Biopython code that builds the backbone (N, CA, C, O; Angstrom):
import numpy as np
from Bio.PDB.StructureBuilder import StructureBuilder

atoms = [
    (1, "MET", "N", (-18.549, -11.960, -19.036)),
    (1, "MET", "CA", (-16.948, -11.514, -19.352)),
    (1, "MET", "C", (-16.504, -12.308, -17.746)),
    (1, "MET", "O", (-17.026, -12.334, -16.632)),
    (2, "HIS", "N", (-15.290, -12.882, -18.352)),
    (2, "HIS", "CA", (-14.937, -13.838, -17.363)),
    (2, "HIS", "C", (-13.691, -12.857, -16.347)),
    (2, "HIS", "O", (-12.904, -12.084, -16.894)),
    (3, "ILE", "N", (-13.713, -13.025, -15.207)),
    (3, "ILE", "CA", (-12.832, -12.220, -14.271)),
    (3, "ILE", "C", (-12.212, -13.152, -13.558)),
    (3, "ILE", "O", (-12.831, -14.067, -13.015)),
    (4, "LYS", "N", (-10.802, -12.996, -13.482)),
    (4, "LYS", "CA", (-10.101, -14.082, -12.409)),
    (4, "LYS", "C", (-9.318, -12.993, -11.323)),
    (4, "LYS", "O", (-8.701, -11.995, -11.695)),
    (5, "VAL", "N", (-9.464, -13.353, -10.143)),
    (5, "VAL", "CA", (-8.862, -12.826, -9.266)),
    (5, "VAL", "C", (-7.485, -13.279, -8.938)),
    (5, "VAL", "O", (-7.466, -14.422, -8.480)),
    (6, "LEU", "N", (-6.455, -12.762, -9.033)),
    (6, "LEU", "CA", (-5.217, -13.466, -8.810)),
    (6, "LEU", "C", (-4.453, -13.683, -7.704)),
    (6, "LEU", "O", (-3.858, -14.732, -7.456)),
    (7, "ALA", "N", (-4.475, -12.331, -6.791)),
    (7, "ALA", "CA", (-4.030, -12.235, -5.528)),
    (7, "ALA", "C", (-4.251, -11.341, -4.656)),
    (7, "ALA", "O", (-4.557, -10.233, -5.097)),
    (8, "LEU", "N", (-4.185, -11.490, -3.415)),
    (8, "LEU", "CA", (-4.709, -10.274, -2.553)),
    (8, "LEU", "C", (-3.202, -9.975, -1.738)),
    (8, "LEU", "O", (-2.380, -10.788, -1.314)),
    (9, "HIS", "N", (-3.195, -8.620, -1.706)),
    (9, "HIS", "CA", (-1.744, -8.038, -1.072)),
    (9, "HIS", "C", (-2.330, -7.314, -0.084)),
    (9, "HIS", "O", (-3.336, -6.630, -0.277)),
    (10, "CYS", "N", (-1.579, -7.447, 1.326)),
    (10, "CYS", "CA", (-1.953, -6.716, 2.532)),
    (10, "CYS", "C", (-0.754, -5.775, 2.818)),
    (10, "CYS", "O", (0.378, -6.152, 3.121)),
    (11, "THR", "N", (-1.213, -4.363, 2.663)),
    (11, "THR", "CA", (-0.025, -3.258, 2.786)),
    (11, "THR", "C", (0.123, -3.076, 4.391)),
    (11, "THR", "O", (1.159, -3.056, 5.056)),
    (12, "LEU", "N", (-1.109, -2.961, 4.775)),
    (12, "LEU", "CA", (-1.346, -2.697, 6.178)),
    (12, "LEU", "C", (-2.427, -3.542, 6.838)),
    (12, "LEU", "O", (-3.597, -3.320, 6.526)),
    (13, "ASN", "N", (-2.132, -4.500, 7.732)),
    (13, "ASN", "CA", (-3.595, -5.275, 8.336)),
    (13, "ASN", "C", (-4.183, -4.615, 9.285)),
    (13, "ASN", "O", (-3.493, -3.729, 9.790)),
    (14, "ASP", "N", (-5.315, -4.766, 9.725)),
    (14, "ASP", "CA", (-6.251, -3.991, 10.530)),
    (14, "ASP", "C", (-5.970, -4.402, 12.000)),
    (14, "ASP", "O", (-5.925, -3.449, 12.777)),
    (15, "GLU", "N", (-5.759, -5.711, 12.569)),
    (15, "GLU", "CA", (-5.454, -5.995, 13.715)),
    (15, "GLU", "C", (-4.117, -6.170, 14.354)),
    (15, "GLU", "O", (-3.197, -6.309, 13.548)),
    (16, "ILE", "N", (-3.791, -6.195, 15.655)),
    (16, "ILE", "CA", (-2.278, -6.330, 16.120)),
    (16, "ILE", "C", (-1.588, -7.248, 15.527)),
    (16, "ILE", "O", (-0.428, -7.081, 15.149)),
    (17, "ASP", "N", (-2.255, -8.316, 15.392)),
    (17, "ASP", "CA", (-1.591, -9.650, 14.688)),
    (17, "ASP", "C", (-2.024, -9.537, 13.396)),
    (17, "ASP", "O", (-2.273, -8.449, 12.874)),
    (18, "LYS", "N", (-2.157, -10.860, 12.710)),
    (18, "LYS", "CA", (-2.636, -11.095, 11.274)),
    (18, "LYS", "C", (-3.985, -10.794, 11.470)),
    (18, "LYS", "O", (-4.614, -10.858, 12.527)),
    (19, "ASP", "N", (-4.521, -10.337, 9.956)),
    (19, "ASP", "CA", (-6.030, -10.445, 9.681)),
    (19, "ASP", "C", (-6.486, -11.825, 9.210)),
    (19, "ASP", "O", (-5.844, -12.503, 8.407)),
    (20, "GLU", "N", (-7.502, -12.146, 9.700)),
    (20, "GLU", "CA", (-8.078, -13.381, 9.182)),
    (20, "GLU", "C", (-9.279, -12.908, 8.068)),
    (20, "GLU", "O", (-10.421, -12.628, 8.433)),
    (21, "VAL", "N", (-8.897, -12.872, 6.862)),
    (21, "VAL", "CA", (-9.705, -12.450, 5.809)),
    (21, "VAL", "C", (-10.521, -13.314, 4.721)),
    (21, "VAL", "O", (-10.212, -14.502, 4.631)),
    (22, "PHE", "N", (-11.370, -12.895, 4.026)),
    (22, "PHE", "CA", (-12.040, -13.613, 3.141)),
    (22, "PHE", "C", (-12.677, -12.717, 2.070)),
    (22, "PHE", "O", (-13.136, -11.636, 2.439)),
    (23, "LEU", "N", (-12.751, -13.081, 0.731)),
    (23, "LEU", "CA", (-13.371, -12.447, -0.264)),
    (23, "LEU", "C", (-14.914, -12.540, -0.446)),
    (23, "LEU", "O", (-15.211, -13.707, -0.191)),
    (24, "LYS", "N", (-15.902, -11.913, -0.735)),
    (24, "LYS", "CA", (-17.106, -12.096, -1.237)),
    (24, "LYS", "C", (-17.327, -11.275, -2.634)),
    (24, "LYS", "O", (-16.560, -10.404, -3.043)),
    (25, "TYR", "N", (-18.317, -11.640, -3.181)),
    (25, "TYR", "CA", (-18.617, -11.410, -4.733)),
    (25, "TYR", "C", (-20.091, -11.276, -4.830)),
    (25, "TYR", "O", (-20.661, -12.352, -5.013)),
    (26, "GLU", "N", (-20.797, -10.309, -4.760)),
    (26, "GLU", "CA", (-22.435, -10.559, -5.132)),
    (26, "GLU", "C", (-22.950, -11.505, -3.922)),
    (26, "GLU", "O", (-23.594, -12.529, -4.153)),
    (27, "GLY", "N", (-22.607, -11.074, -2.591)),
    (27, "GLY", "CA", (-23.178, -11.662, -1.355)),
    (27, "GLY", "C", (-22.616, -13.057, -1.182)),
    (27, "GLY", "O", (-22.710, -13.577, -0.070)),
    (28, "LYS", "N", (-22.014, -13.741, -2.221)),
    (28, "LYS", "CA", (-21.344, -14.997, -2.076)),
    (28, "LYS", "C", (-19.949, -15.022, -1.799)),
    (28, "LYS", "O", (-19.174, -14.240, -2.350)),
    (29, "LYS", "N", (-19.563, -15.940, -0.914)),
    (29, "LYS", "CA", (-18.081, -16.264, -0.614)),
    (29, "LYS", "C", (-17.217, -16.526, -1.839)),
    (29, "LYS", "O", (-17.617, -17.448, -2.551)),
    (30, "LEU", "N", (-16.302, -16.006, -2.159)),
    (30, "LEU", "CA", (-15.328, -16.139, -3.208)),
    (30, "LEU", "C", (-14.045, -17.002, -2.857)),
    (30, "LEU", "O", (-13.592, -18.015, -3.391)),
    (31, "TRP", "N", (-13.633, -16.277, -1.813)),
    (31, "TRP", "CA", (-12.362, -17.119, -1.426)),
    (31, "TRP", "C", (-12.034, -16.852, 0.104)),
    (31, "TRP", "O", (-12.407, -15.842, 0.700)),
    (32, "PRO", "N", (-11.355, -17.794, 0.619)),
    (32, "PRO", "CA", (-10.860, -19.061, 0.291)),
    (32, "PRO", "C", (-11.992, -20.138, 0.627)),
    (32, "PRO", "O", (-13.048, -19.857, 1.194)),
    (33, "SER", "N", (-11.653, -21.288, 0.237)),
    (33, "SER", "CA", (-12.595, -22.220, 0.714)),
    (33, "SER", "C", (-12.905, -22.606, 2.112)),
    (33, "SER", "O", (-13.999, -22.990, 2.528)),
    (34, "ARG", "N", (-11.798, -22.454, 2.791)),
    (34, "ARG", "CA", (-11.965, -22.511, 4.564)),
    (34, "ARG", "C", (-12.313, -21.172, 5.094)),
    (34, "ARG", "O", (-12.114, -20.225, 4.333)),
    (35, "PRO", "N", (-12.732, -20.963, 6.111)),
    (35, "PRO", "CA", (-13.540, -19.866, 6.618)),
    (35, "PRO", "C", (-12.509, -18.577, 6.505)),
    (35, "PRO", "O", (-13.001, -17.471, 6.284)),
    (36, "TYR", "N", (-11.250, -18.702, 6.639)),
    (36, "TYR", "CA", (-10.532, -17.300, 6.204)),
    (36, "TYR", "C", (-8.959, -17.885, 6.038)),
    (36, "TYR", "O", (-8.575, -19.028, 6.284)),
    (37, "LYS", "N", (-8.251, -16.856, 5.593)),
    (37, "LYS", "CA", (-6.820, -16.701, 5.323)),
    (37, "LYS", "C", (-6.164, -15.754, 6.292)),
    (37, "LYS", "O", (-6.585, -14.606, 6.427)),
    (38, "SER", "N", (-5.174, -16.206, 6.942)),
    (38, "SER", "CA", (-4.372, -15.143, 7.560)),
    (38, "SER", "C", (-3.276, -14.486, 6.864)),
    (38, "SER", "O", (-2.441, -14.976, 6.103)),
    (39, "ILE", "N", (-3.424, -13.336, 7.247)),
    (39, "ILE", "CA", (-2.452, -12.373, 6.483)),
    (39, "ILE", "C", (-2.022, -11.212, 7.394)),
    (39, "ILE", "O", (-2.719, -10.677, 8.256)),
    (40, "ASN", "N", (-0.710, -10.901, 7.045)),
    (40, "ASN", "CA", (-0.011, -9.819, 7.715)),
    (40, "ASN", "C", (0.443, -8.640, 6.695)),
    (40, "ASN", "O", (0.450, -8.894, 5.491)),
    (41, "SER", "N", (0.783, -7.483, 7.113)),
    (41, "SER", "CA", (1.350, -6.443, 6.553)),
    (41, "SER", "C", (2.528, -6.966, 5.659)),
    (41, "SER", "O", (3.445, -7.646, 6.118)),
    (42, "GLY", "N", (2.425, -6.589, 4.339)),
    (42, "GLY", "CA", (3.625, -6.959, 3.455)),
    (42, "GLY", "C", (3.594, -8.328, 2.759)),
    (42, "GLY", "O", (4.384, -8.698, 1.891)),
    (43, "GLU", "N", (2.606, -8.997, 3.246)),
    (43, "GLU", "CA", (2.092, -10.477, 2.610)),
    (43, "GLU", "C", (1.236, -10.308, 1.344)),
    (43, "GLU", "O", (0.509, -9.341, 1.116)),
    (44, "LYS", "N", (1.460, -11.622, 0.369)),
    (44, "LYS", "CA", (0.577, -11.527, -0.726)),
    (44, "LYS", "C", (0.035, -12.818, -0.522)),
    (44, "LYS", "O", (0.820, -13.636, -0.042)),
    (45, "LYS", "N", (-1.302, -13.264, -0.810)),
    (45, "LYS", "CA", (-1.797, -14.431, -0.930)),
    (45, "LYS", "C", (-2.350, -14.634, -2.238)),
    (45, "LYS", "O", (-2.985, -13.751, -2.815)),
    (46, "GLU", "N", (-2.121, -15.815, -2.744)),
    (46, "GLU", "CA", (-2.450, -16.071, -4.188)),
    (46, "GLU", "C", (-3.988, -16.495, -3.953)),
    (46, "GLU", "O", (-4.199, -17.246, -3.001)),
    (47, "VAL", "N", (-5.093, -16.071, -4.751)),
    (47, "VAL", "CA", (-6.277, -16.232, -4.787)),
    (47, "VAL", "C", (-6.686, -17.260, -5.808)),
    (47, "VAL", "O", (-7.043, -18.376, -5.432)),
    (48, "LEU", "N", (-6.642, -16.838, -7.459)),
    (48, "LEU", "CA", (-6.811, -17.586, -8.312)),
    (48, "LEU", "C", (-8.227, -18.223, -8.425)),
    (48, "LEU", "O", (-8.332, -19.449, -8.439)),
    (49, "LYS", "N", (-9.188, -17.511, -8.495)),
    (49, "LYS", "CA", (-10.496, -17.462, -8.458)),
    (49, "LYS", "C", (-11.285, -16.825, -9.660)),
    (49, "LYS", "O", (-11.323, -15.599, -9.761)),
    (50, "GLU", "N", (-11.913, -17.634, -10.568)),
    (50, "GLU", "CA", (-12.735, -17.177, -11.714)),
    (50, "GLU", "C", (-14.170, -17.010, -11.374)),
    (50, "GLU", "O", (-14.775, -17.746, -10.595)),
    (51, "PHE", "N", (-14.733, -15.885, -12.077)),
    (51, "PHE", "CA", (-16.213, -15.995, -11.990)),
    (51, "PHE", "C", (-16.759, -14.910, -13.190)),
    (51, "PHE", "O", (-16.009, -14.107, -13.745)),
    (52, "VAL", "N", (-17.996, -15.027, -13.434)),
    (52, "VAL", "CA", (-18.529, -14.215, -14.756)),
    (52, "VAL", "C", (-19.083, -12.661, -13.994)),
    (52, "VAL", "O", (-19.663, -12.489, -12.921)),
    (53, "HIS", "N", (-18.774, -11.977, -14.714)),
    (53, "HIS", "CA", (-19.222, -10.542, -14.279)),
    (53, "HIS", "C", (-19.800, -9.759, -15.594)),
    (53, "HIS", "O", (-19.141, -9.724, -16.634)),
    (54, "LYS", "N", (-21.024, -9.162, -15.476)),
    (54, "LYS", "CA", (-21.364, -8.420, -16.715)),
    (54, "LYS", "C", (-20.448, -7.207, -17.099)),
    (54, "LYS", "O", (-19.989, -6.355, -16.338)),
    (55, "ALA", "N", (-20.293, -7.319, -18.398)),
    (55, "ALA", "CA", (-19.550, -6.076, -18.843)),
    (55, "ALA", "C", (-19.971, -4.897, -18.791)),
    (55, "ALA", "O", (-21.162, -4.708, -19.037)),
    (56, "ASP", "N", (-19.188, -3.880, -18.485)),
    (56, "ASP", "CA", (-19.950, -2.280, -18.683)),
    (56, "ASP", "C", (-20.652, -2.034, -17.221)),
    (56, "ASP", "O", (-21.476, -1.130, -17.080)),
    (57, "HIS", "N", (-20.232, -2.988, -16.030)),
    (57, "HIS", "CA", (-20.957, -2.653, -14.815)),
    (57, "HIS", "C", (-19.761, -2.568, -13.785)),
    (57, "HIS", "O", (-18.671, -3.093, -14.014)),
    (58, "ASP", "N", (-20.006, -1.968, -12.802)),
    (58, "ASP", "CA", (-19.050, -1.913, -11.465)),
    (58, "ASP", "C", (-19.009, -3.315, -11.145)),
    (58, "ASP", "O", (-20.024, -4.003, -11.026)),
    (59, "MET", "N", (-17.957, -3.690, -11.020)),
    (59, "MET", "CA", (-17.623, -5.077, -10.032)),
    (59, "MET", "C", (-17.201, -4.738, -8.577)),
    (59, "MET", "O", (-16.199, -4.053, -8.372)),
    (60, "VAL", "N", (-17.866, -5.155, -7.702)),
    (60, "VAL", "CA", (-17.471, -4.984, -6.397)),
    (60, "VAL", "C", (-17.212, -6.189, -5.736)),
    (60, "VAL", "O", (-18.084, -7.055, -5.662)),
    (61, "VAL", "N", (-15.981, -6.345, -5.194)),
    (61, "VAL", "CA", (-15.538, -7.335, -4.156)),
    (61, "VAL", "C", (-15.249, -7.194, -2.898)),
    (61, "VAL", "O", (-14.282, -6.471, -2.661)),
    (62, "GLU", "N", (-15.776, -7.651, -2.045)),
    (62, "GLU", "CA", (-15.676, -7.351, -0.500)),
    (62, "GLU", "C", (-14.849, -7.898, 0.102)),
    (62, "GLU", "O", (-14.763, -9.124, 0.025)),
    (63, "LEU", "N", (-13.922, -7.107, 0.943)),
    (63, "LEU", "CA", (-12.996, -7.823, 1.861)),
    (63, "LEU", "C", (-13.563, -7.665, 3.311)),
    (63, "LEU", "O", (-13.982, -6.605, 3.777)),
    (64, "TRP", "N", (-13.512, -8.953, 4.004)),
    (64, "TRP", "CA", (-14.303, -9.202, 5.048)),
    (64, "TRP", "C", (-12.980, -9.637, 6.209)),
    (64, "TRP", "O", (-11.948, -10.188, 5.826)),
    (65, "ASP", "N", (-13.221, -9.309, 7.510)),
    (65, "ASP", "CA", (-12.388, -10.077, 8.658)),
    (65, "ASP", "C", (-13.301, -10.811, 9.322)),
    (65, "ASP", "O", (-14.387, -10.420, 9.747)),
    (66, "PHE", "N", (-12.677, -12.234, 9.423)),
    (66, "PHE", "CA", (-13.418, -13.189, 9.945)),
    (66, "PHE", "C", (-13.216, -13.163, 11.286)),
    (66, "PHE", "O", (-12.053, -13.150, 11.691)),
    (67, "ASP", "N", (-14.512, -13.150, 12.388)),
    (67, "ASP", "CA", (-14.310, -13.098, 13.846)),
    (67, "ASP", "C", (-14.955, -14.454, 14.275)),
    (67, "ASP", "O", (-15.928, -14.964, 13.719)),
    (68, "PHE", "N", (-14.284, -14.960, 15.329)),
    (68, "PHE", "CA", (-14.833, -16.050, 15.972)),
    (68, "PHE", "C", (-15.741, -15.750, 16.753)),
    (68, "PHE", "O", (-16.722, -16.451, 16.506)),
    (69, "LEU", "N", (-15.982, -14.804, 17.884)),
    (69, "LEU", "CA", (-16.872, -14.299, 18.770)),
    (69, "LEU", "C", (-17.691, -13.309, 18.491)),
    (69, "LEU", "O", (-18.420, -13.009, 19.437)),
    (70, "SER", "N", (-17.837, -12.663, 17.484)),
    (70, "SER", "CA", (-18.647, -11.953, 17.100)),
    (70, "SER", "C", (-18.948, -11.863, 15.679)),
    (70, "SER", "O", (-18.496, -12.778, 14.990)),
    (71, "LYS", "N", (-19.820, -10.674, 14.922)),
    (71, "LYS", "CA", (-20.046, -10.660, 13.815)),
    (71, "LYS", "C", (-18.785, -10.327, 13.038)),
    (71, "LYS", "O", (-17.876, -9.636, 13.497)),
    (72, "ASN", "N", (-18.797, -10.878, 11.807)),
    (72, "ASN", "CA", (-17.483, -10.685, 10.843)),
    (72, "ASN", "C", (-17.715, -9.023, 10.379)),
    (72, "ASN", "O", (-18.833, -8.542, 10.195)),
    (73, "ASP", "N", (-16.501, -8.305, 10.241)),
    (73, "ASP", "CA", (-16.301, -7.123, 10.075)),
    (73, "ASP", "C", (-15.967, -6.895, 8.658)),
    (73, "ASP", "O", (-15.017, -7.531, 8.201)),
    (74, "LEU", "N", (-16.784, -5.861, 7.693)),
    (74, "LEU", "CA", (-16.236, -5.602, 6.440)),
    (74, "LEU", "C", (-15.422, -4.589, 6.498)),
    (74, "LEU", "O", (-15.754, -3.471, 6.893)),
    (75, "LEU", "N", (-13.961, -5.006, 5.992)),
    (75, "LEU", "CA", (-12.921, -4.032, 6.041)),
    (75, "LEU", "C", (-12.936, -3.074, 4.838)),
    (75, "LEU", "O", (-12.214, -2.077, 4.861)),
    (76, "GLY", "N", (-13.639, -3.308, 3.911)),
    (76, "GLY", "CA", (-13.948, -2.458, 2.811)),
    (76, "GLY", "C", (-14.030, -3.290, 1.442)),
    (76, "GLY", "O", (-13.969, -4.520, 1.431)),
    (77, "THR", "N", (-14.176, -2.497, 0.276)),
    (77, "THR", "CA", (-14.802, -2.876, -0.945)),
    (77, "THR", "C", (-13.648, -2.644, -2.063)),
    (77, "THR", "O", (-13.022, -1.596, -1.902)),
    (78, "PHE", "N", (-13.303, -3.353, -3.045)),
    (78, "PHE", "CA", (-12.649, -3.183, -4.088)),
    (78, "PHE", "C", (-13.702, -2.817, -5.179)),
    (78, "PHE", "O", (-14.222, -3.811, -5.686)),
    (79, "THR", "N", (-14.151, -1.567, -5.673)),
    (79, "THR", "CA", (-14.949, -1.361, -6.824)),
    (79, "THR", "C", (-14.197, -1.092, -8.040)),
    (79, "THR", "O", (-13.196, -0.378, -7.974)),
    (80, "MET", "N", (-14.624, -1.648, -9.264)),
    (80, "MET", "CA", (-13.919, -1.438, -10.376)),
    (80, "MET", "C", (-14.969, -1.566, -11.435)),
    (80, "MET", "O", (-15.865, -2.407, -11.368)),
    (81, "HIS", "N", (-14.831, -0.699, -12.425)),
    (81, "HIS", "CA", (-15.705, -0.407, -13.779)),
    (81, "HIS", "C", (-15.029, -1.353, -14.584)),
    (81, "HIS", "O", (-13.824, -1.238, -14.812)),
    (82, "VAL", "N", (-15.897, -2.531, -15.153)),
    (82, "VAL", "CA", (-15.257, -3.271, -16.009)),
    (82, "VAL", "C", (-16.118, -3.209, -17.368)),
    (82, "VAL", "O", (-17.329, -3.420, -17.430)),
    (83, "GLU", "N", (-15.184, -2.847, -18.563)),
    (83, "GLU", "CA", (-15.583, -2.811, -19.924)),
    (83, "GLU", "C", (-15.088, -3.865, -20.767)),
    (83, "GLU", "O", (-13.968, -4.345, -20.594)),
    (84, "GLU", "N", (-15.725, -4.174, -21.502)),
    (84, "GLU", "CA", (-15.406, -4.826, -22.636)),
    (84, "GLU", "C", (-14.154, -4.560, -23.404)),
    (84, "GLU", "O", (-13.987, -3.509, -24.021)),
    (85, "GLU", "N", (-13.344, -5.448, -23.363)),
    (85, "GLU", "CA", (-11.983, -5.176, -23.962)),
    (85, "GLU", "C", (-11.545, -5.982, -25.340)),
    (85, "GLU", "O", (-12.049, -7.081, -25.574)),
    (86, "ASP", "N", (-10.666, -5.437, -26.165)),
    (86, "ASP", "CA", (-10.368, -6.079, -27.408)),
    (86, "ASP", "C", (-9.375, -7.160, -27.205)),
    (86, "ASP", "O", (-9.270, -8.189, -27.873)),
    (87, "ARG", "N", (-8.603, -6.754, -26.106)),
    (87, "ARG", "CA", (-7.446, -7.799, -26.013)),
    (87, "ARG", "C", (-7.566, -8.996, -25.279)),
    (87, "ARG", "O", (-8.365, -9.027, -24.342)),
    (88, "ALA", "N", (-6.868, -10.019, -25.575)),
    (88, "ALA", "CA", (-7.234, -11.383, -25.130)),
    (88, "ALA", "C", (-7.359, -11.377, -23.579)),
    (88, "ALA", "O", (-8.187, -12.140, -23.082)),
    (89, "SER", "N", (-6.593, -10.565, -22.760)),
    (89, "SER", "CA", (-6.235, -10.592, -21.509)),
    (89, "SER", "C", (-5.926, -9.144, -20.677)),
    (89, "SER", "O", (-4.914, -8.521, -20.996)),
    (90, "THR", "N", (-6.530, -8.783, -19.944)),
    (90, "THR", "CA", (-6.242, -7.463, -19.400)),
    (90, "THR", "C", (-5.871, -7.513, -17.829)),
    (90, "THR", "O", (-6.714, -8.017, -17.087)),
    (91, "TYR", "N", (-4.671, -7.027, -17.269)),
    (91, "TYR", "CA", (-4.247, -7.086, -16.061)),
    (91, "TYR", "C", (-4.511, -5.930, -15.346)),
    (91, "TYR", "O", (-4.194, -4.826, -15.788)),
    (92, "PHE", "N", (-5.188, -6.123, -14.040)),
    (92, "PHE", "CA", (-5.256, -4.805, -13.309)),
    (92, "PHE", "C", (-4.908, -5.088, -11.835)),
    (92, "PHE", "O", (-5.019, -6.211, -11.343)),
    (93, "THR", "N", (-4.476, -3.995, -11.155)),
    (93, "THR", "CA", (-4.412, -3.961, -9.769)),
    (93, "THR", "C", (-5.118, -2.760, -9.279)),
    (93, "THR", "O", (-5.072, -1.629, -9.763)),
    (94, "THR", "N", (-5.970, -3.289, -7.945)),
    (94, "THR", "CA", (-6.863, -2.160, -7.572)),
    (94, "THR", "C", (-6.420, -1.853, -5.798)),
    (94, "THR", "O", (-6.110, -2.695, -4.955)),
    (95, "MET", "N", (-6.512, -0.603, -5.669)),
    (95, "MET", "CA", (-6.201, -0.401, -4.217)),
    (95, "MET", "C", (-7.611, -0.426, -3.390)),
    (95, "MET", "O", (-8.633, 0.102, -3.827)),
    (96, "LYS", "N", (-7.539, -1.060, -2.230)),
    (96, "LYS", "CA", (-8.692, -0.817, -1.384)),
    (96, "LYS", "C", (-8.458, 0.466, -0.646)),
    (96, "LYS", "O", (-7.452, 0.605, 0.050)),
    (97, "LEU", "N", (-9.474, 1.529, -0.796)),
    (97, "LEU", "CA", (-9.388, 2.691, 0.097)),
    (97, "LEU", "C", (-9.786, 2.241, 1.589)),
    (97, "LEU", "O", (-10.764, 1.505, 1.714)),
    (98, "ALA", "N", (-9.170, 2.596, 2.562)),
    (98, "ALA", "CA", (-9.411, 2.348, 3.933)),
    (98, "ALA", "C", (-10.961, 2.701, 4.327)),
    (98, "ALA", "O", (-11.422, 3.785, 3.967)),
    (99, "LYS", "N", (-11.713, 1.826, 5.027)),
    (99, "LYS", "CA", (-12.952, 2.112, 5.519)),
    (99, "LYS", "C", (-12.735, 2.994, 6.747)),
    (99, "LYS", "O", (-11.795, 2.815, 7.522)),
    (100, "GLU", "N", (-13.649, 3.952, 6.885)),
    (100, "GLU", "CA", (-13.641, 4.765, 8.209)),
    (100, "GLU", "C", (-13.629, 3.743, 9.447)),
    (100, "GLU", "O", (-14.347, 2.761, 9.640)),
    (101, "GLY", "N", (-12.439, 4.356, 10.337)),
    (101, "GLY", "CA", (-12.430, 3.420, 11.397)),
    (101, "GLY", "C", (-11.398, 2.398, 11.393)),
    (101, "GLY", "O", (-10.994, 2.040, 12.499)),
    (102, "SER", "N", (-10.898, 1.861, 10.360)),
    (102, "SER", "CA", (-10.047, 1.119, 9.824)),
    (102, "SER", "C", (-8.794, 1.318, 9.210)),
    (102, "SER", "O", (-8.672, 2.040, 8.220)),
    (103, "THR", "N", (-7.729, 0.639, 9.811)),
    (103, "THR", "CA", (-6.458, 0.986, 9.336)),
    (103, "THR", "C", (-5.871, 0.094, 8.226)),
    (103, "THR", "O", (-4.780, 0.350, 7.715)),
    (104, "ALA", "N", (-6.641, -0.982, 7.861)),
    (104, "ALA", "CA", (-6.489, -1.769, 7.062)),
    (104, "ALA", "C", (-6.033, -1.043, 5.438)),
    (104, "ALA", "O", (-6.449, 0.066, 5.101)),
    (105, "SER", "N", (-5.305, -1.726, 4.737)),
    (105, "SER", "CA", (-4.849, -1.307, 3.316)),
    (105, "SER", "C", (-4.565, -2.484, 2.679)),
    (105, "SER", "O", (-3.743, -3.282, 3.130)),
    (106, "TYR", "N", (-5.328, -2.699, 1.418)),
    (106, "TYR", "CA", (-5.071, -3.780, 0.771)),
    (106, "TYR", "C", (-5.115, -3.599, -0.820)),
    (106, "TYR", "O", (-5.807, -2.739, -1.365)),
    (107, "MET", "N", (-4.410, -4.383, -1.408)),
    (107, "MET", "CA", (-4.366, -4.434, -3.208)),
    (107, "MET", "C", (-5.030, -5.680, -3.729)),
    (107, "MET", "O", (-4.849, -6.750, -3.146)),
    (108, "LEU", "N", (-5.681, -5.606, -4.645)),
    (108, "LEU", "CA", (-6.293, -6.711, -5.429)),
    (108, "LEU", "C", (-5.887, -6.943, -6.744)),
    (108, "LEU", "O", (-6.161, -6.068, -7.565)),
    (109, "GLU", "N", (-5.301, -7.923, -7.107)),
    (109, "GLU", "CA", (-4.658, -8.346, -8.552)),
    (109, "GLU", "C", (-5.678, -9.171, -9.279)),
    (109, "GLU", "O", (-5.890, -10.338, -8.952)),
    (110, "TRP", "N", (-6.309, -8.583, -10.256)),
    (110, "TRP", "CA", (-7.218, -9.498, -11.125)),
    (110, "TRP", "C", (-7.056, -9.310, -12.679)),
    (110, "TRP", "O", (-6.301, -8.435, -13.103)),
    (111, "GLU", "N", (-7.632, -9.977, -13.372)),
    (111, "GLU", "CA", (-7.583, -9.887, -15.001)),
    (111, "GLU", "C", (-8.989, -10.211, -15.597)),
    (111, "GLU", "O", (-9.807, -10.894, -14.981)),
    (112, "ILE", "N", (-9.214, -9.692, -16.806)),
    (112, "ILE", "CA", (-10.184, -9.787, -17.799)),
    (112, "ILE", "C", (-9.858, -10.937, -18.457)),
    (112, "ILE", "O", (-8.793, -10.811, -19.060)),
    (113, "ILE", "N", (-10.399, -12.080, -18.581)),
    (113, "ILE", "CA", (-10.259, -13.140, -19.257)),
    (113, "ILE", "C", (-11.238, -13.197, -20.636)),
    (113, "ILE", "O", (-12.447, -13.295, -20.426)),
    (114, "LYS", "N", (-10.878, -13.153, -21.710)),
    (114, "LYS", "CA", (-11.719, -13.455, -23.030)),
    (114, "LYS", "C", (-11.525, -14.651, -23.447)),
    (114, "LYS", "O", (-10.474, -15.146, -23.852)),
    (115, "ARG", "N", (-13.007, -15.327, -23.303)),
    (115, "ARG", "CA", (-12.863, -16.609, -23.836)),
    (115, "ARG", "C", (-13.030, -16.713, -25.406)),
    (115, "ARG", "O", (-13.946, -16.092, -25.944)),
    (116, "VAL", "N", (-12.311, -17.354, -26.017)),
    (116, "VAL", "CA", (-12.343, -17.665, -27.665)),
    (116, "VAL", "C", (-13.299, -18.760, -27.845)),
    (116, "VAL", "O", (-13.135, -19.830, -27.260)),
    (117, "VAL", "N", (-14.400, -18.519, -28.713)),
    (117, "VAL", "CA", (-15.323, -19.654, -29.126)),
    (117, "VAL", "C", (-15.111, -20.068, -30.291)),
    (117, "VAL", "O", (-15.789, -20.986, -30.753)),
]
sb = StructureBuilder()
sb.init_structure("model")
sb.init_model(0)
sb.init_chain("A")
sb.init_seg("    ")
for serial, (resi, resn, name, xyz) in enumerate(atoms, 1):
    if name == "N":
        sb.init_residue(resn, " ", resi, " ")
    sb.init_atom(name, np.array(xyz, "f"), 0.0, 1.0, " ", f" {name:<3s}", serial, name[0])
structure = sb.get_structure()
């Protein structure tokens, strides 16, 4: 099943200034192509990344904060149960629950894309 991550919305950033974030899927960096994207509360960043995910299994996309001088921090995860759909495309928005000790709150826009053969 083809998944397309459309955008990342920051409803509340974790740091005093902008967060420097990146997304990972199955242990691999998904977005952006450079080390990170800066994002502030109320901002939306276009992602537009596609990947293949096995239907009827939970899909976990991790949100990380890039750190220059120390280890990168996991801000939290987006966990979605993805099922085979009859429609050509299905659009979703998923809210990230704040990780303990983190004030960050984000939403992820994504869709299931059915390929016609």
